[in-house]
N, C-alpha and C positions, 0 to 999 in steps of 0.2 A: 504492499501501499505506501508504504515510504518514497519507493522507486517513484510509483504511479504520479505523486503531488510531485516530486522532483522534475521530470517529465512535461509535465504543465508548466511548471515553473521558468525553465527554459525555454520552451514552448513558445511562452506570451514575453516573456526576453528577448528572445530573437526576432518575434512580430515589432513588438515596442520598437526594437532598432533598427526597423528594417522602414518604419513610419517614421522616425523622427529621421533618417537619412534621406525620405522620398520628402515629405516636409522643407526641409534643408536645400533641397535641388532643385524642390518648387518657388523656392525664394530669387534663388541666384537666377534661375528660369525667365521670371516674373521681372528682373532685374534686368536683365539682359535684352529680354523683347519689348520690354515693354508694356505688358500687361498678364493677360493671365495664358496660360499654357496649357493644350489642350482644355482648353471648357473649364477650369481649374485655377479660384483665385484665391492661391493660398494666404499672399499678403491682407489679402481682404479677409479672409476667415480667422487669422489672427488676431487680427485689426479690431473685428468684432466681437471676439470672444475677450478679448482685455477691456474694451468698453462695458463689454455685460458683466466680468469680474468688478471693474471698478464703481460699476454704481451703484453696486450690492452692497458696497461699504465692507465692514468689518467679515459679514458673509462672505463677500467673495475674495477677499482676503484669506481667509483659512482657505477656499477652496482652491485658491491658489497654490499655498504653502503642500497644500497635501498634491497637485495635481505637480508639483515640484519634485516632492521628495519622491514622487514613485519612480518620473524621469532619470533619478539621478538613482535609482537602484543597482 
């Protein structure tokens, strides 16, 4: 059972790494090409996320701290 949880944790960790890499690639591509690439506006999505979290005050700050800690594991 412990091995199954370890495998799930490793899978989630790898998928998170891939998504973060794709987000970085999307940001660079949007800067280079001057707009959304393949119909995805990564910069706009991140901007909207930050605006939503900042408008919620302390709750948004707590969510941001939790997301940050999950990404940096």
